C-alpha positions as CSV (number, residue, x, y, z in Angstrom):
1,T,14.0,-10.0,140.6
2,A,11.0,-10.9,142.6
3,K,9.2,-12.2,139.5
4,E,12.1,-14.5,138.8
5,L,12.1,-15.8,142.4
6,V,8.4,-16.4,142.6
7,P,7.0,-16.3,139.1
8,E,3.6,-17.8,140.0
9,D,2.8,-15.3,142.8
10,P,-0.1,-13.2,141.8
11,Q,0.8,-10.4,144.2
12,V,4.2,-10.1,142.5
13,S,2.6,-10.0,139.1
14,D,0.2,-7.3,140.3
15,T,3.0,-5.2,141.7
16,L,5.1,-5.6,138.5
17,G,2.2,-4.7,136.3
18,W,1.3,-1.7,138.3
19,K,4.9,-0.5,138.3
20,F,4.9,-0.7,134.5
21,Y,1.6,1.2,134.3
22,R,2.9,3.9,136.7
23,G,6.1,4.0,134.8
24,G,4.3,4.9,131.5
25,V,4.5,1.5,129.8
26,P,1.0,0.1,130.0
27,Q,1.6,-2.3,127.2
28,R,4.0,-4.2,129.5
29,A,1.6,-4.0,132.4
30,L,-1.2,-5.9,130.8
31,A,0.2,-9.5,130.8
32,P,1.2,-9.6,134.4
33,L,-2.0,-7.9,135.5
34,K,-4.1,-10.3,133.5
35,D,-2.2,-13.2,135.1
36,S,-2.7,-11.8,138.6
37,A,-6.4,-11.2,138.0
38,A,-6.9,-14.7,136.7
39,K,-5.4,-16.1,139.8
40,L,-7.2,-13.7,142.2
41,P,-10.4,-12.7,140.4
42,G,-12.1,-11.4,143.6
43,N,-9.3,-9.1,144.6
44,P,-10.6,-5.6,144.0
45,Q,-7.3,-3.8,144.0
46,I,-6.0,-6.1,141.3
47,Q,-9.2,-5.5,139.3
48,Y,-8.7,-1.8,139.7
49,H,-5.1,-2.1,138.4
50,L,-6.3,-4.2,135.4
51,G,-9.1,-1.9,134.7
52,M,-7.0,1.2,134.6
53,V,-4.5,-0.4,132.3
54,S,-7.2,-1.7,130.0
55,A,-8.8,1.7,129.9
56,Q,-5.5,3.4,129.0
57,L,-5.0,0.8,126.2
58,G,-8.4,1.4,124.8
59,D,-10.1,-1.8,125.8
60,K,-13.2,-0.2,127.3
61,D,-15.2,-3.5,127.7
62,A,-12.4,-5.1,129.8
63,A,-11.9,-1.8,131.7
64,R,-15.6,-1.6,132.6
65,Q,-15.7,-5.3,133.7
66,A,-12.6,-4.9,136.0
67,L,-13.5,-1.5,137.3
68,A,-17.0,-2.6,138.1
69,I,-15.6,-5.3,140.4
70,A,-13.3,-2.9,142.0
71,A,-15.9,-0.2,142.5
72,A,-18.4,-2.6,144.1
73,A,-15.9,-3.9,146.7
74,T,-17.4,-3.9,150.2
75,T,-14.0,-3.5,151.8
76,P,-12.3,-0.2,150.9
77,F,-8.9,-0.3,149.3
78,P,-6.5,2.4,148.0
79,G,-7.7,3.5,144.6
80,Q,-11.3,2.6,145.0
81,D,-12.5,6.2,144.5
82,E,-10.4,6.4,141.4
83,A,-11.8,3.1,140.2
84,R,-15.3,4.5,140.6
85,K,-14.5,7.8,138.8
86,A,-12.8,5.8,135.9
87,L,-15.8,3.5,135.6
88,A,-18.2,6.5,135.5
89,A,-16.1,8.1,132.8
90,L,-16.4,4.9,130.7
91,K,-20.2,4.7,130.8
């Protein structure tokens, strides 16, 4: 419903994508997360979400790129430790 009301809001796209990922349908998560990351490329939590989905879908290069941004964030965010662990596992 929120996506229908504010389809261009990157935060809504991020939430929707993360919900799909957590719900076990990462294929549906990718498009909204890519959209969100394109609009807010410096947001480490969005990059973390995109990286986790990319890793699960087997796109290791995209996962490394997104997770590196998330892991290097100077302001801590929920999931940053997991982003670092996931990035280390991809190297």
